[in-house]
C-alpha positions in Angstrom: 139.4 97.1 120.0 136.8 96.0 122.3 134.1 97.3 119.9 135.3 95.6 117.2 135.3 92.5 118.8 131.8 93.0 120.1 130.7 93.4 116.1 132.5 90.3 115.4 131.1 88.0 118.2 127.4 89.6 117.0 128.3 88.9 113.4 127.2 85.0 113.6 123.9 85.7 115.6 123.2 88.6 113.4 123.2 86.6 110.2 121.1 84.3 111.6 118.7 86.8 112.5 119.3 88.4 109.2 118.4 85.1 107.7 115.1 84.6 109.5 114.2 87.9 108.3 115.5 87.1 104.6 113.2 84.3 105.3 110.3 85.9 106.0 110.8 88.1 103.3 110.5 85.6 101.0 107.2 84.3 102.1 105.7 87.7 101.9 105.1 91.1 104.0 105.8 91.1 107.5 102.7 92.6 109.8 105.3 92.6 113.3 107.9 95.7 112.4 109.9 97.4 114.5 111.8 100.5 114.2 114.6 102.3 116.7 115.3 105.8 116.2 118.9 106.6 117.2 120.8 110.0 117.7 124.0 110.5 116.3 126.2 111.2 119.5 127.8 114.4 119.2 131.0 114.2 117.6 134.3 114.8 119.1 137.6 114.3 117.5 139.9 111.4 118.9 137.1 110.5 121.7 137.0 106.8 121.2 134.8 106.6 124.1 132.4 108.5 122.5 132.4 106.5 119.2 132.2 103.3 121.4 129.6 104.0 122.9 128.1 105.4 119.5 128.7 102.0 118.0 127.1 100.0 120.9 123.9 102.4 121.1 123.2 100.7 117.4 124.0 97.3 118.1 122.0 97.4 121.5 119.0 99.0 119.8 118.9 96.6 116.9 119.2 93.7 118.9 116.3 94.7 121.3 113.9 95.0 118.2 115.1 91.6 117.0 113.7 90.2 119.9 110.2 91.0 120.0 109.7 92.0 116.1 110.2 89.7 113.0 111.5 92.7 110.8 113.3 95.5 112.2 114.8 99.3 110.7 116.9 102.0 112.1 115.9 105.8 111.6 119.4 107.5 112.0 119.4 111.3 112.8 122.7 112.0 111.9 124.8 115.3 111.5 124.0 118.1 109.2 124.9 115.2 106.5 123.1 112.4 108.3 126.5 111.1 108.8 127.4 109.2 112.3 131.0 108.9 114.3 133.0 106.2 112.2 132.0 103.4 114.5 128.5 104.4 114.4 128.4 104.0 110.7 130.2 101.0 110.4 127.5 99.6 112.5 125.0 101.0 110.4 126.6 99.6 107.5 126.8 96.1 108.9 122.7 96.2 109.9 122.1 97.6 106.3 123.9 94.3 104.5 122.0 92.3 106.9 118.1 93.0 106.4 117.9 95.9 108.4 116.8 98.9 106.3 118.7 102.2 107.7 116.5 105.7 106.8 118.9 108.8 107.8 117.9 112.2 108.4 120.5 115.0 107.8 120.1 118.1 110.2 119.1 120.9 108.1 121.3 119.7 105.3 121.4 116.8 102.3 122.7 113.7 102.9 126.1 112.6 102.6 126.7 110.2 99.3 126.2 106.8 99.7 128.1 105.2 96.9 126.7 101.6 97.8 123.2 102.5 98.1 122.2 101.0 101.3 120.5 103.7 103.4 117.4 105.3 102.7 117.1 109.4 102.4 114.0 110.4 105.0 114.7 114.1 103.8 112.8 116.6 105.2 111.0 113.7 107.4 110.3 113.9 111.3 111.9 111.5 112.9 108.7 110.1 113.9 106.9 110.3 110.4 110.2 108.5 109.0 109.8 105.8 111.6 106.4 105.0 110.7 106.9 105.4 107.5 109.6 102.7 107.4 107.8 100.7 109.8 105.0 100.7 107.3 107.6 99.8 104.3 108.8 96.5 105.9 104.9 95.4 106.9 104.2 95.7 103.2 107.5 94.7 101.9 109.6 92.8 104.3 113.1 92.8 105.0 115.8 93.5 102.6 117.9 90.2 101.7 121.5 90.2 103.7 125.0 89.6 102.6 126.8 86.6 104.0 130.4 88.8 104.3 129.2 92.2 105.5 133.1 93.5 104.9 133.0 91.9 101.8 129.7 92.0 100.2 129.6 90.7 96.4 127.9 92.9 93.7 125.2 90.3 93.4 124.2 90.7 97.0 124.4 94.7 96.7 122.3 94.4 93.6 119.6 92.3 95.7 119.3 94.9 98.4 119.1 97.8 96.0 116.3 95.9 94.5 114.5 95.2 97.3 115.0 99.1 98.9 113.5 100.7 95.6 110.0 100.5 97.0 111.1 101.7 100.0 112.8 104.8 98.1 109.8 105.5 96.1 107.6 105.5 99.4 110.2 108.1 100.9 110.4 110.3 97.8 106.4 110.3 97.9 106.4 111.4 101.7 108.9 113.8 100.7 107.1 115.4 98.0 104.2 115.5 100.4 105.7 117.5 102.8 107.4 119.7 101.0 104.3 120.9 98.9 102.6 121.1 102.3 105.0 123.7 103.2 
């Protein structure tokens, strides 16, 4: 499968870029953060071309940002539960395990369960508000740590990522509460 091969070939450079993000975060906040807003492609059962294109969109968007920003994040606008087609979902998880925080927006419904706690719930925020908040959090708190092997993160690595995302989650919860209160 071409997309699996592409993802495999990107693991080493992505791990190196994630290590740079980890070292930067360890030395304090990062003032050069960038965030991409990615929309889920309309899902069509069995359409491998669309799945591959969605995965490629995630990979290229993050790679482009990493060239000009020292810390990057993604706002994913998914289906009504914030989900993406499987290949795109896999790419988002890959980057979430490599120091790229991913905030998801669900179109008109609650976000699907995230058992590993890798994704941020952007709730009722608009795309632009979620992107601005994620940029602010990256600048203030730095990039999360990365897992050495994204296919098998250790419990310690998952805990470290979740702990580093705690202030991000709190910021999103406060912003969502303000949005709900203003309606």
